[in-house]
N, C-alpha and C positions, 0 to 999 in steps of 0.2 A: 819458438822460434829462437834459436841462439846464433851469435854471432857478433862481429865488431863493426859491421857497416850500418847501412841504413835500411830500414824496412819501411815500404810504403803499401799501407794496405788500402784497397779500393773495392774489396768484395766484403767477405766474413771472416773475421779473425777470432777463435774460439779456444778457451783452454790453453793459453801460451803464457810462458814466461819471457818476457823481453829484457834482452841485454844490450840492444842496440837502439841508436836513435831510431824513432819510430813516427811515421806520420799516417794518419787514419782518416779515410774519406769513405769507407764503406761501413761495415758493422763488426764491432768485437764483443765477444763475451768472456767473461772470467780470465781475464787477462793481468799477468804481474808483470811489472816494469821496473828495471833498476837503472836505466837510462832515461834520458829526456823522451816524452811521447807527446804527439800533437794531435788534437782532434780537430781536422778542419770542416768547413762549411759542408752540409750533408752528412758528415760522419755520426755515428751513433756507437757509443761504447758503453756496455753494461757490465758492473761487477768487477771494475778496474782496481787493483790494489796497487799502489806505488810506494817505493821506499828508497830513500837515500837518491831521489831523483826529482826531475821537475816534468809537471803535466801542464799542457797548454790547452785550454778550450777555446777555441776560435769562434767567431761570428758564424751562427748557423748551426752550429754543432750541438748534439744532444749526448749528456752523460747521465747515467743512472748508476746510484748504488757505488759511488766513488771513495775508495778508503785511502786515507794517508797515514803512515806510520813511518817513525824514525828509522833508520838504518840500523843494521846490526851493532854498528860501533857509534851509535847515536848520531849519525849524519842526518842533516836537515833535509827534510822533505817539503816540497812546494807545489802549489797549483795556481796557476793564473787562468781566472774567468773573465774574457773579452767580452765587452759590448755585444749583445745580440746571441750569446751563449747561454745555454739552458743545462744545469746539473740538479738533478732530482735525487735526494737522498745520499746518506754517506756517513763516514765516521772519519774524523780526525783526531788521532792521539800521539803521544810522544812528542818529540821536536819536529812538528810538522805545521803547516799553515797553508789555508786556502785565501788568496787575495781576490776578491770579487770586484772587477774593474768597471762593471757596468751590465752585466748579463742578469740572470735571474739564478739564484740559488735557494733550494728549499729543503727540508728536512734533513739538516745537516746534525749530527751529534757529535759534541766537542767533549773531549776529556783528556785528563792525565797529560797536560800540557800542549794540546791541540788548540789552534787557533783559527778563527775567521775574521777576516778583516774586508769590511765593505766601504768601498770609496763612493764619491759623490754620483749620485743618478743611479747607484747600483741599488739591488733588492735582494734581501735574504729573509726567508720566510720560514716558519716554523723551527727554528734553531732550539736545540736542545743543548744547555750549557750544563756539563756536569763537573764534578770536583776536578779542579785543575784546568778546565777549559776557560779560554777566553774569546770572547765576541766584541768585536771593535767595529763601530759603525761610525765613520769619519766622512760625516757629510751626506750619506746614503741612509737608507731606511732598513731597519729591522721591524719584520711583523710577526706577530704571534709567537713570542719569544719565551721560552721557559728556563729561568735560571735555578739550577739546583744547589745544594750546598756545597761550598768550594768554587761554585762557578762564579764568573765575571763578565758582567754586560758593561760596556762603555760605549757611550756617545759623545762625540765630539765634532767640532767645525759644522754646526748645524745639523747633526744628525737627527734621525727621527725613530722613535720607538711608536710602532702602530699596532693596530689590533688588540689583542688581549696579552698584556705582557705579565708573566706570574714569577716572582721572587720568592722562593722557598727560603726557610729558616738557614742560615748560613751562606746564602747567596748574596750576590751584590751587584747593583746596579749605579754606576757612577758616569753622571752626565755634566759636561759643561753648561755653564750658563746660556750659551747660545744654541744648545740642543733642546729638543721638544719631545714631550712625553705626551702622546696621543692615544685614542681609543681608552681602553679600561685596563688598569694595573691594580695587581693584587700583591700586597708586599707583606711578607712575613719574615723578611731578611733585612737587607740595608739598601737604602736609595740615597744616594747623594747627589745634590745641584739638578739641573734641569728646569725646564719651563713646562708647566700643567696648562694646555692650550684650551681653545673652546669646545665645550661639550664633553672635556676629559673628565674621569673619575679614577682618582687614586686611592683605594681601599687599603688602608694600613690595618692589619690584623695581629700585628707583632713587631718586632724588631725595631728599625730607626729609620727615620726620613730626616735627613739633614741638608740644609741650605738649598731647599728646592722654591722654587717661584711658582705660586698658583696665579696664573693669568687671567684674563678676561672670560667668564664663563666657565671657568675651570673648578674643580673642588677635590679636596683632599679630606676623607672621613677617616678618623682615627679611632680605632675600636679597642685596640691593644697596643702596647710599645709605646714609643714617644717619637715626637716630631720636633725638630730643634732648629732654630735659625731660618725659618721658613719667611717667605715674603708673600702677602696676598695683596693684590693690586689689579684693579681694573674693574668694570662695571660687571656685577655677577660673579667675580670672583669669590670663593668661600672656602672655609677649612674649619673643621670642628671635631669635638670629643664627643664619643657615644657610649661610653662604657667607664665603670669606676677605675680600671687600671689604666686609662688612656692619659697621655700626657702631651701638651703642646706648650714648648718653652721657647723663649727668645724669639718670637715672631714679631714681625712688623707688618701693620694693616696700613695700606695706603688707600689713596681715593678710589671708593667704588668696591673696596674689599670688604669681606664679614667674616668675622671669626666667632664661632659659637661653642659653647660649652654646655652640654646637655648633663653629663654625669661625671666628667672625667676632672683635669686639672689644667688651666692656665698658668704660666709662670713667666715673668720678666717679658711682658707684651708691652709693645709701644703701639699707640694708635694714632696715626697721623691724620692729617686734614682730609675729610671725607671718607676716613676709615671708620668701621663700627665693630666693636665687640660684645658679645652678648652672654652674661652666665645665668642660667635658670636651674631650677629644679635641684637636683643633687650635686650641681656643678659648683666649682670653686677656683678662684682666680688668685694669684699673689703677686704683688710688685708690679702693678700695671701702671704705665705712664699713660696719660691722654694729653696728647699735643692739641694747640689750636686747631679747631674744626673737627676734632675727633670726637668720637660718641661711644661712651662705655655704659650699657644697659646691664643692671644686675636685678632680676625679679625672680618671683616665683620659689623664693627660698634660697636661690643661689648667693654665694657668698663671696664677698671682696675682701682678701686678707692681706697680710704681710704691709708695705707700705704702698699705698695708692696715691698718685701724683697727678693733679688735673691743673694743667697749665691754664693762663688766660686764655679764653676761646674755646678751652674743651669743656666737654659736658660728662658728668656721671650722673646718670639716671637709675636710681634705686627703687623706683615704682612704690608700691605701698608695702612692699614685703621683702625687698632686696636686703640681705644681712651685710652690715658695713663693719667690719672688724679691723683689727690692727690700727696702723695709723694712716690717716687721710691728710694730704696735704691739699687745700683748694685755694686756687687763685683764680678759677673758672666758675663753673657752674655745678652746684649739687643739688639734684632734684630727689625728693623723697628718700626712701631708704631707711633702714632700723639700724642706729648705732650701737654696736653689741657691748656687752659688759667688757670693761677694760680697754675700750676702743677710744682714740682720740680723733677727732675731726678739727684740724687746724686751719682755720678761714683766714688766709692772708690777703684776701681781695675777692673781687666776684660776688656771687650769690650763693647761699644756701637756702632752699625753699622746701617747705612741706615735710622736712625731714624729722623723724622721731628718735629723740635720745631715749634709750631705753635703760634699764636698771645697769647702776655703774659704768654707764658710757658718758661720754663728755664732748661737747662743743666749745671752742675757744675762738672766739671772733676778735682779731686783731685789726682787721681792715675788711672793707666791703659790708655786705648786709645779709642778715637771716632773718627770713620771714615765713610766717606760718609754721614754725616748728613745734612740737610736741615734746614737753620734759616730764618723763614719767616713771616711776619706780626707784627703789632704794637706791641711793648714790648716784642717780641720775642728774647731770648738770651740764649747765650752757652759762656762757658769759662773754661780756666784751672786755677789752683789755686796753684799748687804745681810744683817743678822742676821735678817730675815724671810723669807729665800728659801731653797727646799728643792729639791733635785734627787734624786730616789730611782729605784732599778730601772734606771739607765742603764747601757748597755754601751759601751765605748770601744775602737774596733778600729784598725786599722792607720792612722796619720797622723792620728788623732782625738786631742784634747785636751780634758779636763774640769778646770776649775780652781774652786777653792773660796777665795773671798777673805774673807768674813765669814759665810756661811750654812752649809747642812747638805748634806753628801752622805749618802745612805743606800743599801745594797744595790747598791752598784756593782760592775761586772765590768769589768776592764781587760784586753783582749785584747792578742794578739800585735800588736806595734807600736803598740798605744795606750798614751797618758798620762794620769794624773790626778794633780792635784796640790793640796794643801791648806796655805795658808798663813796668816799673820797670826792673825785671831780665827774662821777657819774649823773647821770639823769634820766628820770623816767616820766612818760606821759601818758594820760589816759590809761591808767591801771584799773583793773577791776579785781577785786578781792571777794571772792565767794565764800560760803560757810565752810570754815575749816581751812581755809587759807591763812596764809601769812606773809605779810609784806614789811620787810625792813628797811628803814632809811636812817643812815647815819654817817658819821665822819664828814659832814658837808655835803652828803649827797640829796640830790634834790628831787622831790615828787611833784610834779607838773601837771598841766592839762586839766583834765576831770579825773580825779581819782575816786572811786566808787568802793565803800566797804559795806558789803551786805551782812544781813545778821547773822552772827557767827563768825565773821572775818576779822581779822586783826591788822591793824597798821600800827607799826611800832617806830616811832621816829626817834626813839633814844633822847638823847640831850640835845643834840645838834643837828636832827636831821632837818633838812629845810622844806616845809609844807607850802607849795605854791599853788597858783591857779585855783582850781575850786575843788574841795574835798567834800563828798557826799557821803555821811557816816550813818549806818544803821547798826553798825557791829561795835567794834572797840578801837579807840585810836588812843595810844599809849606815847605820851612824850611828843617830842617834835617842836618846831618853831613856825609857827603861821607867819609866813612871809608878807611883806607890803604888797597890797591888793589882793591877798588871798582871801577867800571865804572858806571857812569850815561850817557846814550846815549839818548839825547833828539832829537826825530825825528818829533817833532811838539809840539804845545800847548805853554805851560809855566812852567819856574822854577823860583822860586821866594824866595830870602832870605836864600837860601842854603848855607852851609858852606863846602866848598871842604877842607878836613884835609889833613895832611901829607900821601902822596904817593897815594892820591885820585884822581879822574879823572872825569871831566865833558865835554862831546862831544857833540857838537851842529849841527846838520845837517839841521834842521829846526825848525822854532819856535823861542822862545826869552827866554833869561835868564836875570832875573832882581834883583839888589840888592844882588848879590851873594859876598861871601867872599872865596877868595883863600889864604890859609895860611898853612904853614909847609913845611918841606923838600920835594919836590917830588910832592907838589900839583899842580895840573894843571887844566886849562879850556881852551876851546878853539871853535871857529865856524870852519866849513868845507865846508860851501856851502854858494852861494849868498844869501840864503833865511835863513840865522841865523843871530841872533843879540843877542849881550851881551851888556847891559846897566847897569849902576849905580854899576859897580863890584868894589871890593876892594881886592886888592893884597897884602899880607903882606910878612914877610920874608920868604924866601924859596918857595913862591908862583910864579907861572907862568901862564901868560894868553895869549894866542896866537890866531891870526887873521888869518885863511888860506884863505878864500874867502868871510867872512861875513862882519858883521859890529861890531865894538866896539864903545860904546859911555859912556860918562861921567864917565871914569874908575878913580879910585884913587889908587895911588902907593905910 
């Protein structure tokens, strides 16, 4: 049909080229149009190709296999799909667009500059976006969409992606934060923004996910590529890595959210009140911040590295085998875990409990308390540094070192090859020195409570270590000053070079004491059984040396 007027079709239109404005209420097949064509209610058009013109699909019309291409001189081509209209199948390329205003559009292929815009309440299903194509859902719904390399899929104004969305390598899905990703999403390209809703799974097999929110009961699983700047928030919201080459960085975990790392890497993660992050197996995490109410779990050989910060009210749980590496700043709670070689755990408040300090690892307590820790291995160390710091219930094994510079040690066991030292303003109470263990008290440091030195163990009080409370010695006590009201009961082994000060007492029932000094009002020393010996003692003003059943030798008064 050629002409410059208006063509109204109410019957069948087939194999025509239209250069006039056309209104269709019948059936049309394989028609080309260069001017406006309108398909009204009851109309059916199949195989329509339009160029440099406008197509209107009105309510009640049906269009199959619609093709929009730009004009020969790059003129714009457009189609408007009204509410109640149906368009099935078609191709849009060049400078050409379909505007979906409330009808149903399905099976459209977009390429080389072609666009499809879906407004509120409208639906577009089965769209294929090829290189150069743009699919923009503005408040409407896109269903079962495939984004090829070079294709762009945009969601805004509350737009929704439903069904199965596939983003190939080189493809891009960009969503505003008020838009929703629903159904199942397979991503090997780039996804930015959007919110993953209830029951939705985003499987990332490569490429990038950026700035996306994982909402209540939503899930992001990263097996390859990286996810950055994500937010995981709401009951049942979860995200995680599942392969060695998977990375999640810059994530924030809010109340109810869960972030897991099975094999990949987490980096620069913030765990807020009610949020949880967990690193297990071959997973590793770096530069994690645990805010008040947040929980960070590291177990099964998982590694916490870089700089880990635990704020007051936050919890890092290293279980029995979580690897704590790098630098840990703790003002909250650290439970368990193993401080690795060259790692430093700086406790500035709160609690450390049940943690193991391994070879060349270190715990430094400047405030708060550390309880039930184990210090073991060459170069392993732990210590207090201020008056407000406490270490209690610690065990120090071979190669380990426990120091007390200004705080308090309590209920410490020094095992074979282990060393504990109290100096300056430090004090220790109820210390047990096992065979092969060494306990050093010097520089005015104080050993109080009940100190037990087993056979083979050594307490070295130097020249100025204060020995207070009760000392039960079956091993070796070297030096030190027995304080007022203190009792050193020697049941075996050796006491050597020790000073018994005013109102202090040394009682020997077995073993020998040599080179002791007894000086000051009420200072006393003595033997109580036939198997006890005091030799080379010096007794000065106010001192008393008695021999009840044993032997005194080379005594100077």
